[in-house]
C-alpha positions, 0 to 999 in steps of 0.5 A: 555526703554522709547521706548519700552513703548510708541510703544505698546501704540500706537499700542493700539491707532490705534487699537481702532480707526481702531475699532470705524472706523469699527463700525461705518460703520457697523452702517451706514450700518444697517441703510442704509440698515433700511431705505430701508427696511422701506421705501418701505411700506411707499411708497406702503401706499403714492400710495395707499392714491393716488389712493383712492383720485383718485377714490374720485376725479373720483367719484365727476367727475361722480356726477358733470356729472350727477347732473351737476352744478345745485345743490348747492353741488351735491355730498351731495345731492347725498349721503344724497338721498341715505341714505333718500332712504334707511332709511326714514319712514313716519306713516300716521293717519289714515283717519277721518271717510269716511264721512268726508274730511280727505280723498285723494283729488278726482282728481289728475289734476288741481290746486288740483294735486301737492296736490292729488298726495302726498296723493297717492304716500306716501301710494304707495312708500317705506317710508310708515310705519304701525308702528309708532315707526318707522316712522321719521315723521308724516304725517296728511291727511289734505285735504280741496279738498271736503269741497270746492266741498261741498260748505263748508265755511272757517270758518266751514273748518277750525272747521272741520281740527281743531276737526280732530287734536285736536283728534289726539293728545288726541289719539296719544302720537306722537304729545306732544312728540314732540308739532307736530315738526315732524308732516307734512300736505300738502296742495297746493290750497289756500284753505288748506292753509287758512283753516289751518292758524286758527290753530296757533298752527298747522302752527307754530309747524308743518312742512307745506308742502305748494304752496303758500311760501310767505316769507311775510305770515308766511312761515318759510323755515327752518321749511316749504316746498315749495311743487311746483304747477304742473297741470297734466296731460301735454297737450303736451310732454316736451319741451328741446333741440329744441332752433332753434325752439325758436323766440319769446324772452318772453310769458305771457298769464293770468289774471291780478289778481295781482298788478304785473300782472297789470303792466307787462301788460301795460307796455308791452302788445303792445311790438313787442318782447315780446308776452304778453297777457291780458288775457288767450288765447281762445280755440276758436283761435285754439287746445293748441294755449297757450302751444304751445307759450311755445315751441316757446318762449326763456323766459316764464315769471312767475309772481305771481297771487292771490298767490305767486305762479305760476304754469306757473312755472312748465308749462315753466320747462316742455316745455323747456322755462326759466322761469322768476320768478318776485317775491319779497318773494317766496321760490322756491320749493327745493330752498335748493337742487337746484341753480335756477340762473343755470336755471331760471331768478329771478328778483325782482318785481321792474324789470317789467320795465327792462325786456326786456333790462335784457332778451336781456343782456343775451348772447346766450351762456348764454340762451344755458347753461340755457336752457340745465340745464332746461332739467336737471330738468324736471324730479324734476317737474313732479309727476308719480303714481307710484313715480319714482326716482327723480320725484316730490314727492322724492324732497318733501320727500327730503326736508321733510327728512332734516328738520327731522334732525333739530328735538329734540327730 
């Protein structure tokens, strides 16, 4: 009797274990199936992400090939530049009375070339808007070129400029909106700089695009813009890819109108490896002798003259000669975009005494790299009419575009 009651209990136990085992097997198979089913999309996502990363990497490599390492951030420059081309708008205040002096400069040559080209380029560019409410920045068209030609004194220039600016402030509401922070003016020659420096509110608040951006005379790098001083038209075609012809170590010729130039001439004038001339090369010595020396030189010395800037920098770049900057306070044009040490030699004025030793320490491979990079950035120091992409005008506009983002309304 006892044995018969035990057997059914064991049978039930084994049946329960079998059911549990079967359930476990089915559960395992289900999880395996689901895992396989839903793992495939994850792999697809991973593959898609990988392809996207590869595409971005290829795009960055293409940017590096196009722009090279002469830019602080090639990809950022490219993206911001494209955005600027699509969106940036500038309103130009109407010129003053035609009998006065706020017109486009008289010519596009000499020391006023950069200033004159900008005045002309802004009016023939896509950035110009006739609707001030669409403008990101407002251009005050001050040019002292005509005043200089008529012999106007600095004091009278300042009064004329002040009257014009004050008339704009009273006539239009835009200056008072930001106290002039979204306004800018352009002046290359020191005449214009001196005339505007008599207006503290203009210098302090507005963006100044000037060719003499010296830290020690009130230039504010994050607000103001260093305008490249370019003497166009160039007498000869651009140089470059001609390293084998450059047999002279260094070249400079000019007037001794600054302390650093006096020292440069005194120390190196009689050197056999540096071609240093105390005065400008006379035309009597031959046709375009001065310009041709740029072609024959590896390095061209660029000390400041009466102002910290020098048109010799743009000349050196155009003719394919590595510029050697001798200055303590010069905010170089497009310095926040271009890495000048990749295509120029930047020295302090005190380095003038070791100039030859410094240049001779630069290896041939380093010189070739500097030269190749110099060729890449020549387009940034060339003015055109009408303007073309990446030329001097567009680079100045890009600098202005960057600064407009810092303005708080």
